[in-house]
C-alpha positions as CSV (number, residue, x, y, z in Angstrom):
1,M,-19.4,-3.7,-33.2
2,K,-16.0,-4.3,-31.5
3,A,-14.8,-0.8,-30.3
4,R,-13.1,-1.2,-27.0
5,R,-9.3,-1.4,-26.0
6,I,-9.2,-3.1,-22.8
7,G,-6.1,-3.6,-20.6
8,L,-5.8,-7.1,-18.8
9,F,-4.2,-7.1,-15.3
10,G,-4.5,-10.5,-14.1
11,G,-2.7,-12.0,-11.0
12,T,-3.3,-14.0,-7.7
13,F,-3.6,-10.7,-5.7
14,D,-2.6,-12.6,-2.5
15,P,-2.6,-9.9,-0.9
16,P,-3.3,-7.0,-3.4
17,H,-0.9,-3.9,-2.6
18,F,0.0,-0.5,-3.4
19,G,2.2,-1.8,-6.1
20,H,-1.0,-3.0,-7.9
21,V,-3.2,-0.1,-7.2
22,A,0.0,2.3,-8.6
23,A,0.2,0.2,-11.8
24,L,-3.6,0.2,-12.4
25,R,-3.7,4.0,-11.9
26,A,-0.6,4.4,-14.3
27,A,-2.5,2.3,-16.9
28,A,-5.5,4.3,-16.6
29,A,-3.6,7.6,-16.9
30,T,-2.2,6.3,-20.3
31,G,-5.5,7.2,-21.9
32,L,-5.0,4.2,-24.1
33,F,-8.1,2.2,-22.6
34,E,-11.7,2.1,-22.2
35,A,-11.5,-0.4,-19.5
36,I,-9.2,-2.1,-17.5
37,E,-10.1,-5.6,-16.0
38,V,-8.2,-6.9,-13.1
39,T,-8.8,-10.7,-13.2
40,V,-8.2,-12.9,-10.2
41,A,-6.5,-16.3,-11.2
42,G,-8.5,-19.2,-10.0
43,D,-6.1,-21.8,-10.1
44,P,-2.5,-20.1,-10.5
45,Y,-0.9,-22.9,-12.1
46,L,2.3,-21.2,-11.6
47,K,2.1,-20.6,-7.8
48,R,0.4,-23.9,-6.6
49,T,2.9,-24.7,-4.2
50,S,3.2,-21.3,-2.5
51,G,0.1,-21.8,-0.3
52,V,-2.0,-18.8,-2.0
53,Q,-5.5,-18.2,-0.3
54,R,-8.6,-19.4,-1.7
55,A,-9.9,-17.9,-5.1
56,S,-12.8,-16.2,-3.1
57,V,-10.8,-14.6,-0.6
58,R,-8.5,-13.3,-3.1
59,L,-11.3,-12.0,-5.2
60,E,-12.9,-10.3,-2.0
61,M,-9.6,-8.7,-1.5
62,A,-9.1,-7.3,-5.0
63,H,-12.6,-5.7,-5.0
64,A,-11.7,-4.0,-1.7
65,A,-8.3,-2.5,-3.3
66,F,-9.4,-1.8,-6.9
67,D,-13.3,-1.3,-6.9
68,D,-12.9,2.6,-6.7
69,L,-10.0,2.9,-9.3
70,D,-11.0,4.5,-12.6
71,L,-11.8,2.4,-15.4
72,V,-11.0,-0.7,-13.5
73,T,-13.5,-3.8,-13.0
74,V,-12.5,-6.8,-10.9
75,S,-13.7,-10.0,-12.8
76,N,-14.0,-13.5,-11.5
77,R,-13.9,-15.2,-14.9
78,E,-10.9,-17.3,-14.1
79,I,-12.3,-18.2,-10.8
80,L,-15.5,-19.6,-12.5
81,R,-13.3,-21.6,-15.1
82,D,-12.4,-25.2,-14.3
83,G,-8.7,-26.1,-14.4
84,P,-5.7,-23.8,-14.3
85,S,-6.1,-20.1,-15.2
86,Y,-4.3,-19.4,-18.4
87,T,-4.1,-15.9,-19.8
88,I,-4.9,-17.1,-23.4
89,D,-8.0,-18.2,-22.1
90,T,-9.1,-14.8,-20.8
91,V,-7.8,-13.0,-23.8
92,R,-9.9,-15.3,-26.2
93,E,-12.9,-14.1,-24.1
94,L,-12.3,-10.7,-24.0
95,A,-11.4,-10.6,-27.8
96,V,-15.1,-11.4,-28.4
97,T,-16.2,-8.0,-27.4
98,A,-13.1,-5.9,-27.4
99,S,-11.0,-4.7,-30.8
100,D,-7.7,-4.9,-28.7
101,V,-6.6,-6.5,-25.6
102,D,-3.2,-5.1,-23.7
103,L,-1.6,-7.6,-21.0
104,I,-0.5,-4.8,-18.3
105,I,2.2,-6.9,-16.4
106,G,5.5,-6.0,-14.3
107,A,8.9,-6.0,-15.8
108,D,9.9,-8.9,-13.5
109,L,7.2,-11.2,-15.6
110,V,8.2,-10.1,-19.0
111,P,11.1,-12.6,-19.7
112,Q,8.8,-15.3,-18.6
113,L,6.4,-14.6,-21.5
114,D,7.5,-17.0,-24.0
115,A,6.9,-19.9,-21.2
116,W,3.1,-19.0,-20.7
117,H,0.6,-21.3,-21.9
118,E,-0.1,-20.8,-25.9
119,S,2.7,-18.0,-25.9
120,A,3.0,-18.1,-29.7
121,L,-0.9,-17.3,-30.1
122,L,-0.9,-14.9,-27.2
123,R,1.9,-12.8,-28.6
124,A,-0.1,-12.6,-32.0
125,M,-3.3,-11.5,-29.8
126,V,-1.9,-8.5,-27.4
127,R,0.2,-5.9,-26.8
128,V,2.2,-5.7,-23.7
129,G,2.2,-2.7,-21.3
130,V,5.0,-3.3,-19.2
131,V,5.0,-1.6,-15.8
132,P,8.6,-0.8,-14.2
133,R,9.7,-2.8,-11.4
134,P,12.7,-2.0,-9.2
135,D,15.9,-3.8,-10.3
136,A,13.8,-5.3,-13.1
137,A,15.1,-4.4,-16.6
138,T,12.6,-4.6,-19.4
139,V,13.8,-7.5,-21.5
140,V,10.9,-8.4,-23.8
141,P,11.3,-11.7,-25.4
142,D,11.5,-11.2,-29.6
143,G,8.5,-10.8,-31.3
144,W,6.3,-9.5,-28.6
145,V,4.8,-5.9,-29.2
146,H,5.3,-4.0,-25.9
147,Y,5.4,-0.4,-24.6
148,E,6.1,0.8,-21.2
149,I,3.6,2.2,-18.8
150,A,5.4,5.3,-17.1
151,M,5.4,5.3,-13.3
152,E,7.7,5.2,-10.5
153,P,8.7,1.7,-9.8
154,V,7.2,0.5,-6.3
155,D,9.4,-1.9,-4.3
156,L,6.7,-4.2,-3.2
157,S,5.6,-7.9,-3.8
158,S,2.7,-9.9,-2.3
159,S,5.2,-12.9,-1.6
160,F,7.2,-10.4,0.7
161,I,4.0,-9.4,2.5
162,R,2.9,-13.0,2.9
163,N,6.4,-14.2,3.9
164,T,6.8,-11.4,6.6
165,V,5.6,-11.3,9.9
166,I,4.0,-7.6,10.1
167,S,1.7,-6.0,12.3
168,E,-1.2,-4.6,11.5
169,D,0.1,-1.0,11.5
170,D,2.8,-2.3,9.3
171,L,0.6,-3.8,7.2
172,R,-1.1,0.0,6.1
173,R,2.1,0.6,4.9
174,F,1.7,-1.9,1.9
175,V,-1.7,-2.6,1.4
176,P,-5.3,-0.7,1.0
177,E,-7.0,-0.1,4.3
178,A,-10.0,-2.3,3.1
179,V,-7.6,-5.2,2.3
180,I,-6.2,-5.4,6.0
181,P,-9.2,-7.2,7.7
182,L,-9.9,-9.6,4.9
183,Y,-6.0,-10.5,4.7
184,Q,-5.9,-11.0,8.3
185,G,-9.2,-12.8,8.7
186,A,-7.9,-15.3,5.8
187,K,-4.6,-15.7,7.5
188,R,-6.3,-16.9,10.7
């Protein structure tokens, strides 16, 4: 019997940072979910040219950042799948055991939803929990059922961390302590 409402928080997580942690805590605090799955993209087709770390390293960093959070489980399902990582494929898999699957995404990504792989089917299958982002208005394309996940926006991104030369002490301001040795080891 399907009885679970699952939140799906997917991403590249290169590296996972305090903004991700805050979003997951806020989603868990809504009381909407029986579980939240963090899914690490195996082949992030929209970021192929940005030089992201190997999937195994990003998975290890995600475990280090999120394993202790309430309701959260880190998944390797997209890493195990061949080819590009598409959210619709993960939603299909989760729908086998879940009565409802909600996407949890940042407001900065919401305008792109209609460009996602099989977006019409995805739109019919999910609700979208929108996490506020600084300077990003929540403009949801027509037809998507959505709601806001209340939290104070965090002005941080993985690309900022990757593209900024920062010391280990500075890194502590951006990522959980357990992520630092994994991130620095992968950068060498």
